[in-house]
VEXLOSE-202370 format. One record per residue: residue in three letters; x, y, z of N, C-alpha, C, O in turn. Coordinates in Angstrom, 2 decimals, padded with zeros to 5 digits, m for minus. Layout:
# residues N
R   rest      n.px      n.py      n.pz     ca.px     ca.py     ca.pz      c.px      c.py      c.pz      o.px      o.py      o.pz
R    ALA         X         Y         Z         X         Y         Z         X         Y         Z         X         Y         Z
...
This chain:
# residues 138
R   rest      n.px      n.py      n.pz     ca.px     ca.py     ca.pz      c.px      c.py      c.pz      o.px      o.py      o.pz
R    MET    054.58    006.95   m037.77    054.96    005.42   m037.42    055.75    004.80   m038.68    055.30    004.76   m039.82
R    THR    056.69    004.43   m038.35    057.87    003.65   m038.98    057.19    002.48   m039.82    056.44    001.68   m039.26
R    ARG    057.40    002.42   m040.85    056.51    001.02   m041.77    057.08   m000.82   m040.78    056.44   m001.85   m040.94
R    LEU    058.50   m000.71   m039.76    058.69   m001.41   m039.16    057.67   m001.61   m038.01    057.90   m002.60   m037.31
R    ILE    056.79   m000.99   m037.74    055.93   m001.03   m036.61    055.01   m001.10   m037.39    054.50   m002.20   m037.18
R    ILE    054.22   m000.36   m038.52    052.74   m000.94   m039.13    052.95   m002.46   m039.35    052.18   m003.30   m038.87
R    THR    054.25   m002.84   m040.27    054.42   m004.52   m040.34    054.23   m005.09   m039.12    053.66   m006.18   m039.15
R    THR    054.62   m004.58   m037.83    054.99   m005.52   m036.72    053.51   m005.73   m036.26    052.83   m006.74   m036.12
R    ILE    053.31   m004.60   m036.12    051.58   m004.46   m035.71    050.60   m005.79   m036.63    050.22   m006.89   m036.22
R    PHE    050.42   m005.14   m037.94    050.04   m005.92   m038.84    050.12   m007.61   m038.46    049.15   m008.32   m038.18
R    ARG    051.38   m007.99   m038.52    052.12   m009.29   m038.18    051.29   m009.93   m036.97    050.87   m011.09   m036.90
R    TRP    051.17   m009.00   m036.13    050.65   m009.56   m034.74    049.39   m010.11   m034.72    048.96   m011.20   m034.33
R    LEU    048.79   m008.97   m035.33    047.03   m009.39   m035.73    046.81   m010.30   m036.56    045.63   m010.65   m036.62
R    ALA    047.81   m011.00   m037.49    047.58   m012.03   m038.63    047.77   m012.99   m037.56    046.83   m013.74   m037.28
R    THR    049.03   m013.08   m036.83    049.41   m014.20   m035.80    047.69   m014.48   m035.12    047.04   m015.53   m035.19
R    GLY    047.33   m013.29   m034.56    046.06   m013.90   m033.39    044.91   m014.28   m034.70    044.53   m015.44   m034.53
R    PHE    044.41   m013.80   m035.66    043.60   m014.02   m036.54    043.43   m015.87   m036.89    042.42   m016.54   m036.70
R    PHE    044.96   m016.43   m037.52    045.41   m017.30   m037.71    045.86   m018.03   m036.52    046.71   m018.87   m036.80
R    LEU    045.48   m017.96   m035.00    045.65   m018.90   m034.20    044.20   m019.06   m034.05    043.85   m020.15   m033.62
R    VAL    043.29   m018.22   m034.31    041.71   m018.29   m033.84    041.44   m019.17   m034.66    040.73   m020.13   m034.32
R    ALA    041.92   m019.06   m035.91    041.09   m019.66   m037.39    041.55   m020.67   m036.99    040.67   m021.09   m036.24
R    GLY    042.54   m021.54   m036.96    043.25   m022.74   m037.07    042.86   m023.53   m035.71    042.93   m024.75   m035.84
R    ALA    042.41   m023.01   m034.30    042.22   m023.87   m033.81    040.45   m024.09   m033.70    039.88   m025.11   m033.32
R    MET    040.01   m023.21   m034.02    038.27   m023.16   m034.46    038.32   m024.81   m035.40    037.18   m025.28   m035.44
R    HIS    039.25   m025.60   m036.02    039.38   m026.09   m036.83    039.31   m027.55   m035.88    039.06   m028.66   m036.36
R    PHE    039.53   m027.33   m034.65    039.52   m028.17   m033.66    038.05   m028.30   m032.61    037.46   m029.25   m032.10
R    VAL    037.80   m026.57   m032.61    036.36   m026.63   m031.80    035.32   m026.87   m032.33    034.48   m027.53   m031.71
R    ILE    035.15   m026.55   m033.21    034.29   m026.76   m034.57    034.27   m027.56   m035.87    034.01   m027.23   m037.03
R    PRO    034.66   m028.81   m035.26    035.11   m029.22   m036.58    033.59   m029.48   m037.83    033.67   m029.37   m039.05
R    ASP    032.36   m029.83   m037.02    031.54   m030.00   m038.04    031.27   m029.00   m039.24    030.79   m029.27   m040.34
R    PHE    031.64   m027.88   m038.80    031.58   m026.34   m039.72    032.17   m026.39   m040.94    031.85   m025.90   m042.02
R    TYR    033.46   m027.34   m040.44    034.52   m027.24   m041.46    033.90   m027.99   m042.51    033.49   m027.82   m043.66
R    GLN    033.99   m029.03   m041.51    033.29   m030.49   m042.61    032.08   m030.31   m043.72    031.95   m030.80   m044.84
R    ALA    031.42   m029.60   m043.13    029.92   m028.73   m043.82    030.53   m027.85   m045.29    029.88   m027.62   m046.32
R    MET    032.00   m027.44   m045.00    032.06   m026.62   m046.09    033.53   m027.28   m047.36    034.23   m026.74   m048.21
R    MET    033.37   m028.83   m046.75    034.26   m029.25   m047.62    033.67   m029.74   m048.41    032.73   m030.48   m048.11
R    PRO    034.14   m029.39   m050.15    033.64   m030.27   m051.26    033.69   m031.69   m051.39    034.81   m032.19   m051.49
R    PRO    032.33   m032.72   m051.43    032.39   m033.75   m051.57    033.25   m034.80   m052.18    033.42   m036.00   m051.92
R    PHE    033.87   m033.79   m053.28    034.92   m034.74   m054.40    036.46   m035.02   m053.44    037.39   m035.77   m053.75
R    ILE    036.31   m034.10   m052.15    037.81   m034.21   m051.48    037.89   m035.62   m050.61    036.97   m035.80   m049.81
R    PRO    038.77   m036.49   m050.69    039.02   m037.78   m049.90    039.82   m037.21   m048.81    040.68   m036.34   m048.93
R    PHE    039.17   m038.24   m046.93    039.76   m037.54   m046.13    039.54   m036.30   m045.55    040.45   m035.48   m045.49
R    GLN    038.68   m036.13   m045.21    038.38   m034.64   m045.28    038.69   m034.20   m043.68    039.11   m033.09   m043.32
R    ASP    038.42   m035.18   m042.94    038.43   m035.32   m041.69    039.88   m034.72   m041.16    040.15   m034.10   m040.14
R    PHE    040.87   m035.26   m042.50    042.27   m035.72   m042.37    042.64   m033.94   m042.49    043.27   m033.33   m041.63
R    PHE    042.09   m033.34   m043.72    042.58   m032.27   m044.27    041.84   m031.43   m043.62    041.91   m030.43   m044.35
R    ILE    041.16   m031.15   m042.71    040.80   m030.28   m041.32    041.58   m030.13   m040.54    041.90   m029.00   m040.17
R    VAL    042.08   m031.10   m040.09    043.15   m031.12   m038.92    044.21   m030.49   m039.16    044.74   m029.59   m038.50
R    ILE    044.66   m031.19   m040.54    045.86   m030.58   m041.19    045.82   m029.08   m041.61    046.63   m028.24   m041.23
R    THR    044.83   m028.88   m042.40    044.52   m027.07   m042.26    044.72   m026.23   m040.84    045.61   m025.44   m040.52
R    GLY    043.91   m026.55   m040.33    044.29   m026.30   m038.85    045.72   m026.20   m037.96    045.94   m025.04   m037.61
R    ILE    046.15   m026.62   m037.78    047.40   m027.44   m037.94    048.48   m026.32   m038.68    049.27   m025.63   m038.04
R    ALA    048.33   m026.30   m040.34    048.86   m025.60   m040.65    049.11   m023.99   m040.03    050.13   m023.42   m039.64
R    GLU    047.83   m023.60   m040.14    047.57   m021.70   m039.74    048.10   m021.96   m038.49    049.17   m021.37   m038.35
R    MET    047.81   m022.55   m037.63    048.66   m022.26   m036.23    050.26   m022.01   m035.85    050.94   m021.27   m035.14
R    ALA    050.43   m023.16   m036.83    052.25   m022.80   m036.98    052.53   m022.27   m038.29    053.58   m022.63   m038.82
R    GLY    051.89   m021.59   m038.82    052.39   m020.37   m039.82    051.77   m019.16   m039.01    052.04   m018.03   m039.42
R    ALA    051.14   m019.26   m038.13    050.96   m017.87   m037.64    051.83   m017.81   m036.68    052.02   m016.71   m036.17
R    ILE    052.57   m018.95   m036.21    053.54   m018.74   m035.18    055.38   m018.46   m035.63    056.40   m018.03   m035.09
R    GLY    054.90   m019.04   m037.01    056.57   m019.44   m038.13    056.49   m017.64   m038.19    057.53   m017.05   m037.89
R    ILE    055.13   m016.74   m038.60    055.84   m015.38   m039.30    056.11   m014.38   m038.56    056.35   m013.24   m038.94
R    GLN    056.07   m015.01   m036.85    056.39   m014.56   m035.46    058.17   m014.82   m035.60    058.75   m013.77   m035.32
R    LEU    058.71   m015.46   m035.81    060.21   m015.80   m035.94    060.65   m015.72   m037.11    060.26   m016.22   m038.16
R    PRO    061.82   m014.77   m036.73    062.13   m013.84   m037.92    063.26   m015.31   m038.80    063.40   m015.34   m040.02
R    LYS    063.67   m015.97   m038.19    064.18   m016.88   m038.87    063.62   m017.94   m040.01    064.31   m018.23   m040.98
R    TYR    062.27   m018.52   m039.80    061.36   m018.68   m040.21    060.27   m018.19   m040.81    059.34   m018.91   m041.16
R    ARG    060.30   m016.62   m041.03    059.36   m015.91   m041.61    058.84   m015.81   m042.52    057.62   m015.68   m042.64
R    ARG    059.99   m015.85   m043.71    059.63   m015.93   m044.76    058.88   m017.27   m045.75    057.97   m017.32   m046.59
R    LEU    059.56   m017.98   m045.29    059.10   m019.57   m045.29    058.02   m019.99   m044.61    057.53   m020.96   m045.17
R    ALA    057.40   m019.65   m043.56    056.00   m019.44   m043.02    055.39   m019.19   m043.94    054.73   m020.01   m044.59
R    GLY    055.52   m017.63   m044.24    054.57   m016.99   m044.85    054.31   m017.63   m046.41    053.16   m018.01   m046.62
R    LEU    055.03   m017.74   m047.24    054.87   m018.17   m048.81    054.14   m019.74   m047.81    052.93   m019.54   m047.75
R    LEU    054.44   m020.92   m047.17    053.36   m021.50   m047.23    052.16   m021.60   m046.89    051.31   m022.39   m047.29
R    MET    052.05   m020.37   m045.73    050.74   m019.87   m045.85    049.78   m019.60   m046.74    048.56   m019.74   m046.78
R    ILE    050.93   m019.00   m047.75    049.77   m018.28   m048.91    049.57   m019.60   m049.55    048.49   m019.69   m050.14
R    VAL    050.59   m021.01   m049.59    050.50   m022.00   m050.61    048.63   m022.56   m049.84    047.61   m022.91   m050.44
R    MET    048.90   m022.42   m048.50    047.70   m022.90   m048.37    046.78   m022.35   m048.72    045.98   m022.95   m049.44
R    LEU    046.56   m021.12   m048.39    045.43   m020.47   m048.93    044.90   m020.42   m050.13    043.70   m020.20   m050.30
R    VAL    045.94   m020.68   m051.34    045.56   m021.13   m052.51    044.64   m021.96   m052.74    043.53   m021.92   m053.25
R    ALA    045.66   m023.13   m052.00    045.30   m024.78   m051.86    043.18   m024.54   m051.10    042.23   m024.88   m051.80
R    ILE    043.08   m024.18   m050.27    041.93   m024.23   m050.02    040.99   m023.07   m050.50    040.03   m022.63   m049.87
R    PHE    041.44   m022.63   m051.78    040.47   m021.77   m052.26    039.52   m022.46   m053.02    038.55   m021.81   m053.41
R    PRO    039.60   m023.55   m053.30    038.53   m024.27   m054.39    037.37   m024.26   m052.99    036.23   m023.84   m053.18
R    ALA    037.83   m024.77   m051.56    036.20   m025.14   m051.35    035.86   m023.84   m050.51    035.00   m024.07   m049.66
R    ASN    036.29   m022.56   m050.52    035.50   m021.24   m050.83    034.76   m021.08   m051.73    033.60   m020.70   m051.53
R    ILE    035.31   m021.35   m053.06    034.43   m021.53   m054.16    033.49   m021.97   m053.92    032.43   m021.36   m054.01
R    TYR    033.67   m023.67   m053.36    032.29   m024.50   m053.47    031.34   m024.28   m052.62    030.13   m024.40   m052.83
R    VAL    032.11   m023.80   m051.16    030.65   m023.12   m050.24    030.08   m021.97   m051.19    028.87   m021.75   m051.18
R    ALA    030.84   m021.31   m051.93    029.69   m020.33   m052.62    028.80   m020.56   m053.66    027.78   m019.87   m053.75
R    TRP    028.99   m021.24   m054.27    028.30   m021.81   m054.84    027.16   m022.81   m054.51    025.98   m022.57   m054.80
R    SER    027.51   m023.75   m054.00    026.31   m024.62   m053.25    025.71   m024.32   m052.13    024.72   m024.96   m051.77
R    GLN    026.16   m023.41   m051.48    025.39   m023.05   m050.16    025.18   m023.98   m049.22    024.02   m024.18   m048.86
R    PRO    026.31   m024.79   m048.62    025.27   m025.59   m047.82    025.34   m025.19   m047.05    026.02   m024.17   m046.86
R    VAL    024.44   m026.00   m045.89    024.04   m025.73   m044.43    025.28   m026.05   m044.13    026.02   m026.92   m044.58
R    LEU    025.56   m024.64   m042.68    026.47   m024.56   m041.64    025.62   m024.70   m040.62    024.52   m024.20   m040.43
R    PRO    026.29   m025.47   m039.98    026.19   m025.62   m038.76    025.95   m024.52   m037.98    027.05   m024.01   m037.75
R    ASN    024.83   m023.72   m037.32    024.90   m023.18   m036.18    025.16   m021.62   m037.02    025.45   m020.62   m036.35
R    VAL    025.05   m021.55   m038.28    025.45   m020.45   m038.99    024.09   m020.02   m039.80    023.32   m020.91   m040.17
R    ALA    023.74   m018.34   m040.15    022.91   m018.11   m040.76    023.54   m017.07   m041.49    024.08   m016.15   m040.88
R    TYR    023.54   m017.12   m042.62    024.14   m016.51   m044.10    023.45   m016.17   m045.04    022.56   m016.75   m045.65
R    SER    023.86   m015.27   m045.13    023.14   m014.83   m047.07    023.58   m015.44   m048.13    024.75   m015.79   m048.25
R    SER    022.59   m015.63   m049.08    023.52   m016.42   m050.32    024.49   m015.64   m050.84    025.52   m016.09   m051.35
R    GLY    024.19   m014.31   m050.73    025.59   m013.37   m050.70    026.86   m013.30   m050.43    027.80   m012.95   m051.14
R    ALA    026.77   m013.91   m048.68    027.88   m013.52   m048.05    028.66   m014.35   m048.23    029.76   m013.88   m047.96
R    MET    028.79   m015.78   m048.69    030.20   m016.20   m049.57    030.51   m016.20   m050.75    031.58   m016.75   m051.03
R    TRP    030.00   m015.82   m051.46    030.49   m014.34   m052.39    031.30   m013.95   m051.98    032.38   m014.47   m052.28
R    TRP    031.29   m013.00   m051.22    032.11   m011.65   m050.79    032.87   m012.11   m050.05    033.75   m011.38   m049.60
R    ARG    032.77   m013.74   m049.58    034.00   m014.36   m048.77    035.22   m014.64   m049.63    036.40   m014.58   m049.29
R    LEU    034.62   m015.01   m051.02    036.14   m014.97   m052.07    036.83   m013.94   m051.99    038.06   m013.90   m052.06
R    LEU    036.24   m013.22   m051.88    037.07   m011.88   m052.14    037.93   m011.44   m050.87    038.76   m010.54   m050.96
R    LEU    037.76   m011.94   m050.02    038.59   m012.11   m048.62    039.87   m012.85   m049.12    040.97   m012.58   m048.64
R    GLN    039.75   m013.50   m049.79    041.54   m014.81   m049.47    042.47   m013.95   m050.32    043.64   m013.68   m050.04
R    PRO    041.64   m013.46   m051.63    043.19   m012.22   m051.67    043.83   m011.01   m050.65    044.98   m010.58   m050.57
R    VAL    042.45   m010.62   m049.85    043.34   m010.11   m048.89    043.75   m010.71   m047.70    044.14   m010.03   m046.75
R    PHE    043.69   m011.88   m047.69    044.58   m012.47   m046.66    045.49   m012.90   m047.17    046.29   m013.36   m046.36
R    ILE    045.84   m012.99   m048.42    047.17   m013.82   m048.91    048.27   m012.57   m048.93    049.39   m012.75   m048.45
R    ALA    047.82   m011.08   m049.62    048.00   m010.14   m049.66    048.88   m009.76   m047.63    050.03   m009.40   m047.40
R    TRP    048.17   m009.94   m047.00    048.13   m009.55   m045.92    049.53   m010.73   m045.13    050.57   m010.39   m044.57
R    ILE    049.20   m011.61   m045.31    050.40   m012.49   m045.03    051.79   m011.98   m046.07    052.92   m012.00   m045.59
R    TRP    051.56   m011.58   m047.42    052.95   m011.58   m048.07    053.63   m010.07   m047.55    054.77   m009.69   m047.80
R    SER    052.71   m009.43   m046.86    052.91   m007.62   m046.33    054.10   m008.32   m045.05    055.28   m007.98   m044.94
R    VAL    053.40   m009.32   m044.23    053.76   m009.06   m043.36    055.16   m010.36   m043.19    055.87   m010.57   m042.21
R    SER    055.15   m010.79   m044.05    056.13   m012.33   m043.81    057.25   m012.53   m044.87    058.41   m012.83   m044.60
R    VAL    056.53   m012.23   m046.65    057.84   m012.06   m047.38    058.34   m011.41   m047.96    059.40   m011.59   m048.56
R    MET    057.45   m010.15   m047.92    057.66   m009.10   m048.82    058.90   m008.00   m048.06    058.68   m007.62   m046.90
R    LYS    059.75   m007.69   m048.52    061.31   m007.15   m048.11    060.57   m005.89   m046.86    059.65   m005.15   m047.17
R    THR    061.09   m005.91   m045.79    060.95   m005.17   m044.85    062.25   m004.71   m044.17    063.29   m005.07   m044.72
R    ASP    062.37   m003.71   m042.65    063.53   m002.84   m042.63    064.28   m004.42   m041.91    065.22   m004.22   m041.13
R    THR    064.03   m005.30   m042.07    064.26   m006.42   m041.01    065.61   m007.09   m041.30    065.43   m007.89   m042.21
R    PRO    066.87   m007.10   m040.91    067.72   m007.70   m041.23    067.95   m009.17   m041.89    067.56   m010.05   m041.12
R    GLY    068.45   m009.63   m043.05    068.24   m011.05   m043.70    067.07   m011.07   m044.19    067.19   m011.78   m045.18
R    GLN    065.70   m010.65   m044.12    064.14   m011.01   m044.60    064.31   m011.42   m046.08    063.18   m011.56   m046.54
R    ASN    065.13   m011.64   m046.90    065.36   m011.97   m048.00    065.48   m013.18   m048.33    065.08   m013.64   m049.40
R    SER    066.16   m013.95   m047.25    066.41   m015.31   m047.82    065.03   m016.17   m047.10    064.26   m015.73   m046.26
R    LEU    065.03   m017.30   m047.65    063.75   m018.30   m047.59    063.72   m018.62   m045.79    062.85   m018.32   m044.97
R    VAL    065.16   m019.41   m045.56    065.06   m019.22   m043.95    066.82   m018.34   m043.57    067.94   m018.35   m044.08
R    ASN    066.19   m017.70   m042.44    067.28   m016.84   m042.46    068.19   m017.78   m041.38    067.64   m018.56   m040.60
R    ARG    069.73   m017.59   m041.44    070.59   m018.35   m041.26    070.79   m017.39   m039.70    071.66   m017.69   m038.89
């Protein structure tokens, strides 16, 4: 398999993953509300915005013209939500309808760099796609 085919497969997997993850912000908002650190204002607003951002990014990485920009913005979002992941691991809040071990959320922290690398590799990193180096392809 060529690198382009592998990248395309992983890009579609990322799109599916982030479309579902983004949609879940609207399906089970109470789950995301429980994960929000108390110091963050306008929590409902940020739950909606991050859901929209995940879905928009998932679609954006499929559009060659916007792939790099969408990927970079998704990485910024993943970095921005990392404090909430730290909060969940540290405080172990009760998450509605979810039973988890105390160590599970600490392991979850390790997934954030994996997600960032995944998005980087399928949208930002240079591939065999012509024009991939520009921020927004013309």
